[in-house]
C-alpha positions in Angstrom: -6.8 -99.1 15.4 -9.6 -101.2 16.6 -13.0 -100.9 14.8 -15.8 -100.2 17.2 -19.4 -100.9 16.3 -21.9 -98.8 18.4 -25.4 -100.0 19.1 -28.2 -97.7 18.0 -28.7 -96.4 21.6 -25.2 -94.9 21.6 -25.0 -93.5 18.1 -26.1 -90.0 19.2 -22.6 -89.6 20.8 -21.0 -90.1 17.3 -23.5 -88.0 15.3 -25.2 -91.2 14.1 -22.1 -93.1 13.0 -22.2 -96.8 13.9 -18.5 -97.6 13.2 -15.6 -95.7 14.8 -11.8 -96.4 14.6 -10.3 -96.1 18.1 -6.9 -97.0 19.6 -6.6 -99.1 22.7 -4.3 -101.9 24.0 -7.2 -103.3 26.0 -11.0 -102.7 26.4 -10.5 -100.2 29.2 -8.1 -98.0 27.2 -10.4 -98.2 24.2 -13.3 -97.0 26.3 -11.2 -94.2 27.7 -10.3 -93.1 24.2 -13.9 -93.3 23.2 -14.7 -91.0 26.1 -12.1 -88.5 24.9 -13.7 -88.5 21.5 -17.3 -88.5 22.7 -17.7 -87.2 26.3 -20.3 -89.0 28.3 -20.2 -92.3 26.4 -18.2 -94.0 29.2 -21.1 -93.6 31.6 -23.2 -95.7 29.2 -20.5 -98.4 29.0 -18.9 -98.7 32.4 -20.1 -98.9 36.0 -17.9 -99.6 39.0 -14.9 -100.3 36.8 -16.8 -103.1 34.9 -18.9 -103.2 31.8 -22.4 -102.0 32.8 -24.9 -104.8 33.7 -27.0 -105.6 30.7 -24.1 -104.8 28.3 -21.8 -107.2 26.5 -18.6 -106.6 24.6 -18.0 -108.9 21.7 -14.4 -108.8 20.6 -13.3 -110.5 17.3 -16.5 -112.5 17.3 -16.3 -113.7 20.9 -18.0 -112.4 24.0 -15.4 -111.3 26.5 -15.2 -112.9 29.8 -12.2 -110.7 30.8 -14.1 -107.5 30.8 -12.1 -104.3 30.7 -8.7 -106.1 30.8 -9.4 -108.0 27.6 -6.4 -107.3 25.3 -7.0 -106.0 21.8 -5.2 -106.5 18.6 -4.5 -103.5 16.3 -7.2 -104.8 13.9 -9.8 -106.0 16.5 -13.5 -105.6 16.0 -15.4 -104.5 19.1 -19.2 -104.7 19.3 -21.0 -103.3 22.3 -24.3 -105.1 22.5 -27.2 -104.9 24.9 -27.8 -108.2 26.7 -30.9 -110.1 25.6 -33.0 -111.7 28.2 -36.2 -113.6 28.1 -37.7 -117.0 28.4 
């Protein structure tokens, strides 16, 4: 199972837990499985079949450029992070 780290903003879905074990062959399947566990969380993560604007997924220490089709290993670590902007 992949280890998913939820940002503070999404922890209310998981009763405050910031780390969740979830199955998924790719990021899309993982998010769908998260939705099964925590109804409503997908709306916070996905828009128009893409990660929501302003949200990044860091998988095994690297920001994904493949989006929802990014393949996961059984022991992948997935972090959902709000994008940081400024100047």
